[in-house]
C-alpha positions as CSV (number, residue, x, y, z in Angstrom):
1,X,-45.6,-164.4,49.1
2,X,-49.2,-163.8,48.4
3,X,-50.2,-162.3,45.1
4,X,-51.9,-159.4,46.8
5,X,-48.7,-158.6,48.7
6,X,-46.7,-158.7,45.5
7,X,-49.2,-156.3,43.9
8,X,-48.9,-153.9,46.9
9,X,-45.2,-154.0,46.9
10,X,-44.9,-153.5,43.1
11,X,-47.4,-150.5,43.4
12,X,-44.8,-149.0,45.8
13,X,-42.0,-149.6,43.3
14,X,-44.2,-147.9,40.6
15,X,-44.9,-144.9,42.9
16,X,-41.2,-144.5,43.6
17,X,-40.4,-144.7,39.9
18,X,-42.9,-142.0,39.1
19,X,-41.5,-139.7,41.9
20,X,-37.9,-140.3,40.7
21,X,-38.9,-139.6,37.1
22,X,-40.8,-136.4,38.1
23,X,-37.7,-135.2,40.0
24,X,-35.6,-135.8,36.9
25,X,-38.0,-133.8,34.7
26,X,-38.3,-131.0,37.2
27,X,-34.5,-130.7,37.1
28,X,-34.4,-131.0,33.3
29,X,-37.0,-128.5,32.4
30,X,-35.0,-125.3,33.3
31,X,-32.1,-126.6,31.2
32,X,-34.4,-127.1,28.2
33,X,-35.9,-123.6,28.6
34,X,-32.5,-122.0,29.0
35,X,-31.3,-123.6,25.9
36,X,-34.4,-122.8,23.8
37,X,-34.6,-119.2,25.0
38,X,-30.9,-118.8,24.9
39,X,-30.7,-117.5,28.4
40,X,-27.7,-117.4,30.7
41,X,-29.6,-118.1,33.9
42,X,-33.0,-118.9,35.3
43,X,-34.2,-118.1,38.8
44,X,-30.7,-116.8,39.5
45,X,-29.1,-120.1,38.7
46,X,-26.6,-120.4,35.9
47,X,-27.0,-122.6,32.8
48,X,-24.2,-124.9,33.9
49,X,-25.7,-125.5,37.3
50,X,-29.1,-126.4,35.8
51,X,-27.3,-128.8,33.4
52,X,-25.5,-130.4,36.3
53,X,-28.7,-130.7,38.2
54,X,-30.5,-132.4,35.3
55,X,-27.5,-134.8,34.9
56,X,-27.8,-135.6,38.6
57,X,-31.5,-136.2,38.2
58,X,-30.9,-138.6,35.3
59,X,-28.2,-140.5,37.3
60,X,-30.7,-140.8,40.2
61,X,-33.3,-142.2,37.9
62,X,-30.9,-144.7,36.3
63,X,-29.8,-145.8,39.7
64,X,-33.4,-146.4,40.6
65,X,-34.0,-148.5,37.5
66,X,-30.9,-150.6,37.9
67,X,-31.0,-151.1,41.7
68,X,-34.7,-150.8,42.8
69,X,-36.8,-151.8,39.8
70,X,-37.3,-155.4,40.8
71,X,-40.1,-157.9,41.0
72,X,-41.2,-158.3,44.6
73,X,-41.4,-162.0,44.2
74,X,-38.3,-163.1,42.4
75,X,-36.1,-160.0,42.9
76,X,-35.2,-159.8,39.2
77,X,-35.8,-157.1,36.6
78,X,-39.5,-157.5,35.7
79,X,-39.3,-155.8,32.3
80,X,-39.7,-152.3,31.1
81,X,-42.7,-150.0,31.6
82,X,-44.8,-148.7,34.5
83,X,-47.9,-150.5,33.2
84,X,-46.4,-154.0,33.5
85,X,-49.1,-156.6,34.2
86,X,-46.7,-159.5,34.9
87,X,-43.0,-160.2,35.6
88,X,-41.1,-161.4,32.5
89,X,-38.9,-163.6,34.7
90,X,-41.3,-165.4,37.1
91,X,-44.6,-164.6,35.5
92,X,-46.2,-163.3,38.7
93,X,-49.1,-160.9,38.2
94,X,-48.0,-157.3,39.2
95,X,-51.2,-155.3,38.9
């Protein structure tokens, strides 16, 4: 696999990680606001429902990290962080 192809594929992995993280934080924010402001509901949705939604968002993000956060070249966990420059396993340049 060419290094440019690896970089393009890893850029897609990073984009998907950011989308998944954004989804988690969008679902988490109302739970935080409800807790801080001591509200029973927000936007007509109860505190428990927002909590369950934030837990679901967290599970989705964890699933992404465990199953899809892989180096395009070796298929292994490349290491933590969205700003990785190389894979810890095979050393291929990622950005």
